[in-house]
N, C-alpha and C positions, 0 to 999 in steps of 0.2 A: 279268613285270612285278611290281612291288612292292605290298605291302599297307602303306599309310601311315596312321598315326593322326595326325589333325590336332587340335592343342590351341590354343585361342584365348583370349587375355586381352584384353578390350576394355572401355573405360570409356564412350566416346561412340559406339561402333559402327564406327569406322574400321578397326580391326584385324579385326573380324568381316567387314567388307565385303572387305578384302584377302584374308582366308582363303577366302572364298567364291569369289573370282576364281581364286585359286591352285588350289582344289579342282577347279574346272571344267577348268582347263588340264591338270592332272595326270591327271584322268580321261579327257580327250580323248587323252592320250598312252598310255592303256592301263593306268594304275595304278588300284588300288582305294583310295579315300580315304575314311576313316571319321572323322567328327568325334567326338571322345571327350571325356568329362568323367569325372574320377575315376580313381583308380589301377586299379581292376578293369577298367574299360573299355579302358585302355591296354594292360594285360597279356593280355587274352583275345584269342582269334581269330588267334593267330600272326602278329602284325604284324612287318614287316621293319624299319620305321623310324617315327620320331616327328618330326613337323614342328610347331614351336611358332611361332605368329604372335601377338605380343603388343605392346601399347602399354605405356607407363610412366606411373605416377601418383605423386602425393605427392612424396616425396624419393627418387625412383628405385625405387619399389616396383612390384610386380606388381599388376595390376587385381584387384579383389575376387573376380571369378569364376574366377581362376586360382590364387588363394592357397590354397584348400583342397587342391588337388592338390599344390602345392609343399610344404605342411606335411606331407601324408601321405607324400610321397616322402622328406622329411627324417627323419620319425619311423620309418618302416618300413625305409628304406634298402635297397630291393631292388636287387640287382646287375643291371644291364641290358646286360651285355656282348654279348648277342645282338641288340641293337637299334642301328641307325644313327640319327643325328638331325641336324636342321638347325634354325636359329633365324632367324626374320624379326622384327626388333625395330623398332618405330616409336617415335620420340622427337623431341625438339626440342633442338638443340644449344645454344640460348640458356640452357638450364638447367645448363650446365657439366658438373660431375662426375657428375651423376645422369642424363645423356643416355643413353637406351636402357637404363636400369638394370634394367627388368623382363626384357628379353632376356638381359642379362648374367648376372642371377641364375639364370635357367633354364639357360643355357649352362654355368655353373659347376657347378650341381647335377647335370646330366646327365653331365658329365665325371667328377664324383666317383662317380657310380653306374656307371661304366665303359662307358657307351654310347659308340659310335664317332661322332665328329663327322665329317660329310661336308661339306666346304667351310667357310670362315670364316663366322661369322654375318653376315647382311645387316643393316646399320644404316641405316634410312631416316630422314633428317632432314626434319622438317616445314618447316624454314626454307628448304630447297632443293627440295623435291619436293611439288608440289601434288596429284599423283595417285600415291600410293604403289603402287597395283596395277601401274602401268606399269613399275615397277622390280622389284617382287616376283615377278610372274608369270614373266618370263624367267629370273630367278635360280632360282626353284623348279623350273622345267623342267630347267635345267642340273644342279641339285642332284640331282633324281630320276634323271637319266641316269647319275649316278655310283654309284647304289645297286647 
């Protein structure tokens, strides 16, 4: 089973709640899931994968609690070819081009850092889905099966 670092970007707590449900499901499947904050936490302990669960704020931006990691990754630019990754992005399609912008930013950056994307990012639209964890949990279980 895999060691997965779980990164969460949340403004009002929805992405955090989804990440908690995903963590429970992945642990029930035998994976080790560690919520991580900061680059050093992501890189230590021999993780196999990174799973990002983030909402979007402002004009398609990452939430404040995920921005420091994003900036540190951009500045230090550590190559992450040894890590697989997945993205769960929460957004609202009524915002047009900025829909799920936080998740898209993380996807783009992790790809630049040579991490290996496992499955297309999951984009959860608040206009269509009242309970995002009901979509995120099965997606995450399938994503982890591919590790």
